[in-house]
N, C-alpha and C positions, 0 to 999 in steps of 0.2 A: 363675334365680340368676345372679349376676355372676361371671365368671371373670377379671376384669381388663380385657381388651380387648374383650369382647363380652358379650352377654346370651345365655346358653344356656337356652332356654325349656324349662320342665318339660313342655310338651305334646309335646316331641320324645322319641321312644323312646331310651332309653339314658341314661347318666350321663356327660356331656361336660364338658370344660374346655379351656383354652388360648385363645390370642388369636383363633383362628378356630373355636373349639368343635369341633376335630377330634381331640382327645386324650381318652382316658378319664380320669375322676376317679381319684385314687389308690385302689387296692383293687378296681377294676373292670377287666374284660378282655373280649375278643372283638371282632370287627369292628363289632359294634353297641354295645359298652360296656354290655351288660346283665347280664353274669355277674359275681358277687361272688366275690372270692378267699376261700379257706377261713379259718375261724376264727369263734368264736361272738361275742365282743364286739369283738375287735380282729382285724385282718387277720393271718393266720398266728399267731393267739393272742398277738400281741405279742412273739413269739420268733423272728422270721424276716422275710424279705422275699418278696413275691409277684411273680411274673413277670406284671405287669399291663400294661395298655395294649391298643391295637387289635390288635397282633400277639402279645400275651401268651398264655401257656398256662394261667395261673391256678395254677401249681404254686408251692408255698412252698420257699424255700431256708432251712433252719433254722439258727439261731445255734448255736454250740458248746454242747453239753449238752442239746439238744432234738431231738426226732424226731417222725415221724408226718406224715401229709398236711397237717395244720393246725399242725404244730410244738407240739402240745399234750401230748406225752409227755416226761417228764423222764428223762434218762439217769442211771444210777447213778453216784455219785461215789466215788472212792477216798478213803483216809484224808487225802490232801493236798487234796481238793476238786476233783480233776481228773476230768472225765467219762470214765468207762471206763479211767482210769489211763493210764500212758504207753505201754501195749502193747495198746490196744484201740480200737475204733471203735464209736460208737453206731449201731445199725442201725434205720433207719426201717421196713424190712420186717419186722424182728424185734420190733416193738412197743416200741422204745426200749431193747432189751436190748443188752448189750455183745457184740461179736464180737472175739475175740482175733486179734492180728496174729501170723502164723506165719512171717514172713520174717526 
């Protein structure tokens, strides 16, 4: 496939792009660009960004209101539509549940 300045041949292991085919395609990570970021249909379920690239970890940073390793959990909204209200945080480790701020 063409990535603009070069042809990145499909016979090569990995999913490469860039002018010298040295960068991972968006949504792929690892030194060999063979690992796909989490998410079923879209990277990070379309609700976050993945730490992709050759030096990437493959971890999602979820948008406000979403949680989970693939940002596929919706955080509860308060009556104003704010995720977890003004005194809480959505917890990825808690399965998208709210954790109250006690400070």
